[in-house]
Biopython code that builds the backbone (N, CA, C, O; Angstrom):
import numpy as np
from Bio.PDB.StructureBuilder import StructureBuilder

atoms = [
    (1, "MET", "N", (121.340, 228.586, 47.701)),
    (1, "MET", "CA", (119.925, 228.865, 47.891)),
    (1, "MET", "C", (119.146, 227.550, 47.904)),
    (1, "MET", "O", (119.380, 226.674, 47.071)),
    (2, "ALA", "N", (118.233, 227.420, 48.839)),
    (2, "ALA", "CA", (117.461, 226.189, 48.989)),
    (2, "ALA", "C", (116.432, 226.063, 47.865)),
    (2, "ALA", "O", (115.844, 227.049, 47.420)),
    (3, "SER", "N", (116.239, 224.845, 47.432)),
    (3, "SER", "CA", (115.237, 224.625, 46.381)),
    (3, "SER", "C", (113.841, 224.745, 46.982)),
    (3, "SER", "O", (113.679, 224.615, 48.195)),
    (4, "PRO", "N", (112.828, 224.991, 46.144)),
    (4, "PRO", "CA", (111.468, 225.171, 46.670)),
    (4, "PRO", "C", (110.927, 223.950, 47.411)),
    (4, "PRO", "O", (110.065, 224.085, 48.280)),
    (5, "ILE", "N", (111.421, 222.770, 47.077)),
    (5, "ILE", "CA", (110.913, 221.571, 47.752)),
    (5, "ILE", "C", (111.305, 221.556, 49.229)),
    (5, "ILE", "O", (110.560, 221.040, 50.062)),
    (6, "TYR", "N", (112.469, 222.118, 49.557)),
    (6, "TYR", "CA", (112.879, 222.169, 50.960)),
    (6, "TYR", "C", (112.084, 223.207, 51.737)),
    (6, "TYR", "O", (111.891, 223.066, 52.945)),
    (7, "ARG", "N", (111.625, 224.242, 51.056)),
    (7, "ARG", "CA", (110.887, 225.301, 51.743)),
    (7, "ARG", "C", (109.414, 224.963, 51.931)),
    (7, "ARG", "O", (108.770, 225.521, 52.819)),
    (8, "THR", "N", (108.865, 224.066, 51.121)),
    (8, "THR", "CA", (107.426, 223.805, 51.212)),
    (8, "THR", "C", (107.109, 222.363, 51.582)),
    (8, "THR", "O", (106.438, 222.116, 52.584)),
    (9, "PHE", "N", (107.579, 221.417, 50.795)),
    (9, "PHE", "CA", (107.126, 220.036, 50.974)),
    (9, "PHE", "C", (107.778, 219.352, 52.168)),
    (9, "PHE", "O", (107.097, 218.646, 52.912)),
    (10, "LEU", "N", (109.065, 219.539, 52.368)),
    (10, "LEU", "CA", (109.747, 218.881, 53.483)),
    (10, "LEU", "C", (109.193, 219.323, 54.841)),
    (10, "LEU", "O", (108.952, 218.465, 55.690)),
    (11, "PRO", "N", (108.978, 220.622, 55.087)),
    (11, "PRO", "CA", (108.352, 220.983, 56.370)),
    (11, "PRO", "C", (106.942, 220.406, 56.527)),
    (11, "PRO", "O", (106.526, 220.084, 57.640)),
    (12, "SER", "N", (106.212, 220.274, 55.425)),
    (12, "SER", "CA", (104.882, 219.679, 55.501)),
    (12, "SER", "C", (104.955, 218.215, 55.914)),
    (12, "SER", "O", (104.158, 217.757, 56.732)),
    (13, "VAL", "N", (105.901, 217.487, 55.354)),
    (13, "VAL", "CA", (106.069, 216.081, 55.718)),
    (13, "VAL", "C", (106.490, 215.961, 57.179)),
    (13, "VAL", "O", (106.008, 215.080, 57.892)),
    (14, "LEU", "N", (107.369, 216.823, 57.622)),
    (14, "LEU", "CA", (107.801, 216.784, 59.025)),
    (14, "LEU", "C", (106.652, 217.127, 59.970)),
    (14, "LEU", "O", (106.563, 216.564, 61.061)),
    (15, "LEU", "N", (105.776, 218.038, 59.567)),
    (15, "LEU", "CA", (104.603, 218.356, 60.387)),
    (15, "LEU", "C", (103.662, 217.163, 60.461)),
    (15, "LEU", "O", (103.112, 216.879, 61.525)),
    (16, "LEU", "N", (103.469, 216.467, 59.361)),
    (16, "LEU", "CA", (102.645, 215.259, 59.386)),
    (16, "LEU", "C", (103.253, 214.187, 60.285)),
    (16, "LEU", "O", (102.528, 213.470, 60.976)),
    (17, "LEU", "N", (104.568, 214.076, 60.280)),
    (17, "LEU", "CA", (105.226, 213.124, 61.176)),
    (17, "LEU", "C", (104.992, 213.486, 62.639)),
    (17, "LEU", "O", (104.756, 212.609, 63.470)),
    (18, "LEU", "N", (105.058, 214.765, 62.951)),
    (18, "LEU", "CA", (104.817, 215.210, 64.321)),
    (18, "LEU", "C", (103.383, 214.908, 64.754)),
    (18, "LEU", "O", (103.158, 214.432, 65.867)),
    (19, "LEU", "N", (102.421, 215.180, 63.887)),
    (19, "LEU", "CA", (101.029, 214.858, 64.211)),
    (19, "LEU", "C", (100.834, 213.354, 64.362)),
    (19, "LEU", "O", (100.087, 212.908, 65.232)),
    (20, "GLY", "N", (101.499, 212.577, 63.524)),
    (20, "GLY", "CA", (101.410, 211.128, 63.631)),
    (20, "GLY", "C", (101.996, 210.610, 64.933)),
    (20, "GLY", "O", (101.459, 209.679, 65.533)),
    (21, "LEU", "N", (103.093, 211.210, 65.372)),
    (21, "LEU", "CA", (103.665, 210.803, 66.659)),
    (21, "LEU", "C", (102.732, 211.138, 67.816)),
    (21, "LEU", "O", (102.618, 210.366, 68.768)),
    (22, "LEU", "N", (102.068, 212.284, 67.736)),
    (22, "LEU", "CA", (101.076, 212.615, 68.762)),
    (22, "LEU", "C", (99.932, 211.603, 68.764)),
    (22, "LEU", "O", (99.440, 211.213, 69.822)),
    (23, "GLN", "N", (99.518, 211.187, 67.579)),
    (23, "GLN", "CA", (98.464, 210.177, 67.494)),
    (23, "GLN", "C", (98.929, 208.852, 68.078)),
    (23, "GLN", "O", (98.185, 208.188, 68.800)),
    (24, "LEU", "N", (100.161, 208.471, 67.763)),
    (24, "LEU", "CA", (100.688, 207.189, 68.230)),
    (24, "LEU", "C", (100.775, 207.140, 69.750)),
    (24, "LEU", "O", (100.612, 206.077, 70.350)),
    (25, "LEU", "N", (101.028, 208.281, 70.369)),
    (25, "LEU", "CA", (101.150, 208.335, 71.826)),
    (25, "LEU", "C", (99.802, 208.446, 72.533)),
    (25, "LEU", "O", (99.746, 208.404, 73.762)),
    (26, "ASN", "N", (98.711, 208.588, 71.768)),
    (26, "ASN", "CA", (97.406, 208.792, 72.368)),
    (26, "ASN", "C", (96.378, 207.821, 71.772)),
    (26, "ASN", "O", (95.472, 208.252, 71.060)),
    (27, "PRO", "N", (96.506, 206.519, 72.052)),
    (27, "PRO", "CA", (95.511, 205.576, 71.523)),
    (27, "PRO", "C", (94.205, 205.656, 72.313)),
    (27, "PRO", "O", (94.217, 205.811, 73.534)),
    (28, "ARG", "N", (93.094, 205.551, 71.612)),
    (28, "ARG", "CA", (91.773, 205.569, 72.246)),
    (28, "ARG", "C", (90.840, 204.646, 71.493)),
    (28, "ARG", "O", (91.025, 204.418, 70.298)),
    (29, "PRO", "N", (89.835, 204.110, 72.178)),
    (29, "PRO", "CA", (88.815, 203.333, 71.470)),
    (29, "PRO", "C", (88.032, 204.244, 70.517)),
    (29, "PRO", "O", (87.927, 205.451, 70.734)),
    (30, "ILE", "N", (87.498, 203.648, 69.483)),
    (30, "ILE", "CA", (86.825, 204.442, 68.463)),
    (30, "ILE", "C", (85.545, 205.095, 68.976)),
    (30, "ILE", "O", (85.123, 206.120, 68.441)),
    (31, "ASN", "N", (84.925, 204.523, 69.997)),
    (31, "ASN", "CA", (83.692, 205.101, 70.535)),
    (31, "ASN", "C", (83.921, 205.932, 71.790)),
    (31, "ASN", "O", (82.968, 206.242, 72.504)),
    (32, "ASP", "N", (85.159, 206.295, 72.067)),
    (32, "ASP", "CA", (85.500, 207.135, 73.207)),
    (32, "ASP", "C", (85.097, 208.586, 72.909)),
    (32, "ASP", "O", (85.042, 208.978, 71.743)),
    (33, "PRO", "N", (84.815, 209.385, 73.940)),
    (33, "PRO", "CA", (84.512, 210.802, 73.694)),
    (33, "PRO", "C", (85.685, 211.516, 73.024)),
    (33, "PRO", "O", (86.830, 211.077, 73.133)),
    (34, "ALA", "N", (85.400, 212.591, 72.347)),
    (34, "ALA", "CA", (86.418, 213.337, 71.605)),
    (34, "ALA", "C", (87.493, 213.886, 72.549)),
    (34, "ALA", "O", (87.242, 214.168, 73.720)),
    (35, "SER", "N", (88.678, 214.023, 72.000)),
    (35, "SER", "CA", (89.819, 214.522, 72.762)),
    (35, "SER", "C", (90.382, 215.751, 72.062)),
    (35, "SER", "O", (90.195, 215.926, 70.858)),
    (36, "LEU", "N", (91.068, 216.598, 72.816)),
    (36, "LEU", "CA", (91.725, 217.753, 72.199)),
    (36, "LEU", "C", (92.988, 217.346, 71.455)),
    (36, "LEU", "O", (93.396, 218.018, 70.507)),
    (37, "LEU", "N", (93.602, 216.260, 71.875)),
    (37, "LEU", "CA", (94.801, 215.772, 71.203)),
    (37, "LEU", "C", (94.425, 214.867, 70.038)),
    (37, "LEU", "O", (93.381, 214.217, 70.070)),
    (38, "PRO", "N", (95.271, 214.820, 69.007)),
    (38, "PRO", "CA", (95.020, 213.836, 67.959)),
    (38, "PRO", "C", (95.159, 212.426, 68.531)),
    (38, "PRO", "O", (96.042, 212.177, 69.352)),
    (39, "PHE", "N", (94.305, 211.512, 68.109)),
    (39, "PHE", "CA", (94.337, 210.160, 68.651)),
    (39, "PHE", "C", (94.244, 209.146, 67.525)),
    (39, "PHE", "O", (93.901, 209.480, 66.391)),
    (40, "THR", "N", (94.557, 207.907, 67.860)),
    (40, "THR", "CA", (94.469, 206.819, 66.905)),
    (40, "THR", "C", (93.628, 205.697, 67.489)),
    (40, "THR", "O", (93.605, 205.480, 68.700)),
    (41, "ALA", "N", (92.948, 204.998, 66.615)),
    (41, "ALA", "CA", (92.215, 203.813, 67.038)),
    (41, "ALA", "C", (92.991, 202.553, 66.695)),
    (41, "ALA", "O", (92.695, 201.484, 67.228)),
    (42, "ASP", "N", (93.974, 202.658, 65.818)),
    (42, "ASP", "CA", (94.763, 201.509, 65.376)),
    (42, "ASP", "C", (96.244, 201.885, 65.382)),
    (42, "ASP", "O", (96.738, 202.541, 64.465)),
    (43, "ARG", "N", (96.937, 201.457, 66.429)),
    (43, "ARG", "CA", (98.359, 201.823, 66.573)),
    (43, "ARG", "C", (99.222, 201.249, 65.464)),
    (43, "ARG", "O", (100.163, 201.906, 65.019)),
    (44, "ALA", "N", (98.926, 200.045, 65.009)),
    (44, "ALA", "CA", (99.752, 199.422, 63.969)),
    (44, "ALA", "C", (99.658, 200.194, 62.658)),
    (44, "ALA", "O", (100.671, 200.418, 61.995)),
    (45, "ALA", "N", (98.456, 200.598, 62.283)),
    (45, "ALA", "CA", (98.287, 201.360, 61.044)),
    (45, "ALA", "C", (98.953, 202.728, 61.153)),
    (45, "ALA", "O", (99.533, 203.216, 60.183)),
    (46, "THR", "N", (98.873, 203.344, 62.325)),
    (46, "THR", "CA", (99.521, 204.635, 62.518)),
    (46, "THR", "C", (101.036, 204.487, 62.443)),
    (46, "THR", "O", (101.709, 205.339, 61.863)),
    (47, "ALA", "N", (101.577, 203.428, 63.017)),
    (47, "ALA", "CA", (103.026, 203.205, 62.952)),
    (47, "ALA", "C", (103.482, 202.953, 61.515)),
    (47, "ALA", "O", (104.544, 203.432, 61.118)),
    (48, "GLN", "N", (102.701, 202.213, 60.732)),
    (48, "GLN", "CA", (103.053, 201.985, 59.329)),
    (48, "GLN", "C", (103.023, 203.291, 58.538)),
    (48, "GLN", "O", (103.883, 203.524, 57.688)),
    (49, "THR", "N", (102.051, 204.129, 58.812)),
    (49, "THR", "CA", (101.962, 205.413, 58.133)),
    (49, "THR", "C", (103.131, 206.312, 58.509)),
    (49, "THR", "O", (103.670, 207.017, 57.656)),
    (50, "LEU", "N", (103.525, 206.293, 59.772)),
    (50, "LEU", "CA", (104.688, 207.074, 60.188)),
    (50, "LEU", "C", (105.950, 206.600, 59.485)),
    (50, "LEU", "O", (106.780, 207.418, 59.087)),
    (51, "LEU", "N", (106.102, 205.312, 59.330)),
    (51, "LEU", "CA", (107.251, 204.773, 58.611)),
    (51, "LEU", "C", (107.236, 205.227, 57.154)),
    (51, "LEU", "O", (108.277, 205.591, 56.606)),
    (52, "LEU", "N", (106.078, 205.206, 56.534)),
    (52, "LEU", "CA", (105.960, 205.643, 55.147)),
    (52, "LEU", "C", (106.318, 207.119, 54.993)),
    (52, "LEU", "O", (107.088, 207.477, 54.101)),
    (53, "TRP", "N", (105.772, 207.973, 55.846)),
    (53, "TRP", "CA", (106.049, 209.400, 55.733)),
    (53, "TRP", "C", (107.483, 209.736, 56.123)),
    (53, "TRP", "O", (108.057, 210.681, 55.583)),
    (54, "SER", "N", (108.070, 208.989, 57.043)),
    (54, "SER", "CA", (109.481, 209.243, 57.356)),
    (54, "SER", "C", (110.377, 208.818, 56.201)),
    (54, "SER", "O", (111.432, 209.415, 55.983)),
    (55, "SER", "N", (109.968, 207.791, 55.458)),
    (55, "SER", "CA", (110.754, 207.433, 54.274)),
    (55, "SER", "C", (110.618, 208.488, 53.188)),
    (55, "SER", "O", (111.579, 208.749, 52.464)),
    (56, "TYR", "N", (109.435, 209.105, 53.058)),
    (56, "TYR", "CA", (109.280, 210.244, 52.147)),
    (56, "TYR", "C", (110.209, 211.384, 52.539)),
    (56, "TYR", "O", (110.876, 211.974, 51.690)),
    (57, "ALA", "N", (110.246, 211.684, 53.817)),
    (57, "ALA", "CA", (111.118, 212.763, 54.287)),
    (57, "ALA", "C", (112.577, 212.438, 54.034)),
    (57, "ALA", "O", (113.351, 213.326, 53.676)),
    (58, "ALA", "N", (112.969, 211.184, 54.211)),
    (58, "ALA", "CA", (114.363, 210.790, 53.953)),
    (58, "ALA", "C", (114.701, 210.911, 52.465)),
    (58, "ALA", "O", (115.799, 211.336, 52.105)),
    (59, "LEU", "N", (113.757, 210.536, 51.612)),
    (59, "LEU", "CA", (113.990, 210.687, 50.182)),
    (59, "LEU", "C", (114.116, 212.151, 49.785)),
    (59, "LEU", "O", (114.959, 212.499, 48.959)),
    (60, "LEU", "N", (113.291, 213.002, 50.363)),
    (60, "LEU", "CA", (113.401, 214.433, 50.071)),
    (60, "LEU", "C", (114.718, 215.003, 50.580)),
    (60, "LEU", "O", (115.326, 215.848, 49.923)),
    (61, "TRP", "N", (115.156, 214.549, 51.739)),
    (61, "TRP", "CA", (116.394, 215.040, 52.300)),
    (61, "TRP", "C", (117.594, 214.617, 51.440)),
    (61, "TRP", "O", (118.566, 215.359, 51.297)),
    (62, "ALA", "N", (117.502, 213.419, 50.878)),
    (62, "ALA", "CA", (118.605, 212.899, 50.065)),
    (62, "ALA", "C", (118.615, 213.500, 48.649)),
    (62, "ALA", "O", (119.638, 213.460, 47.966)),
    (63, "ALA", "N", (117.491, 214.047, 48.218)),
    (63, "ALA", "CA", (117.411, 214.569, 46.838)),
    (63, "ALA", "C", (118.209, 215.855, 46.672)),
    (63, "ALA", "O", (118.247, 216.421, 45.580)),
]
sb = StructureBuilder()
sb.init_structure("model")
sb.init_model(0)
sb.init_chain("A")
sb.init_seg("    ")
for serial, (resi, resn, name, xyz) in enumerate(atoms, 1):
    if name == "N":
        sb.init_residue(resn, " ", resi, " ")
    sb.init_atom(name, np.array(xyz, "f"), 0.0, 1.0, " ", f" {name:<3s}", serial, name[0])
structure = sb.get_structure()
């Protein structure tokens, strides 16, 4: 039987990674009109955040 962390927290982290990847693929200037897709104004900061959350997911997977 799977522990509660696999049923709740790990899918949440993976969803955040998916949203972050969508942001990384859609860079826009900060004063650009709104978009339906998630966007980023700073690709480097978004990439660092994706690395951080993927390391969280790896730690959860290894636990």
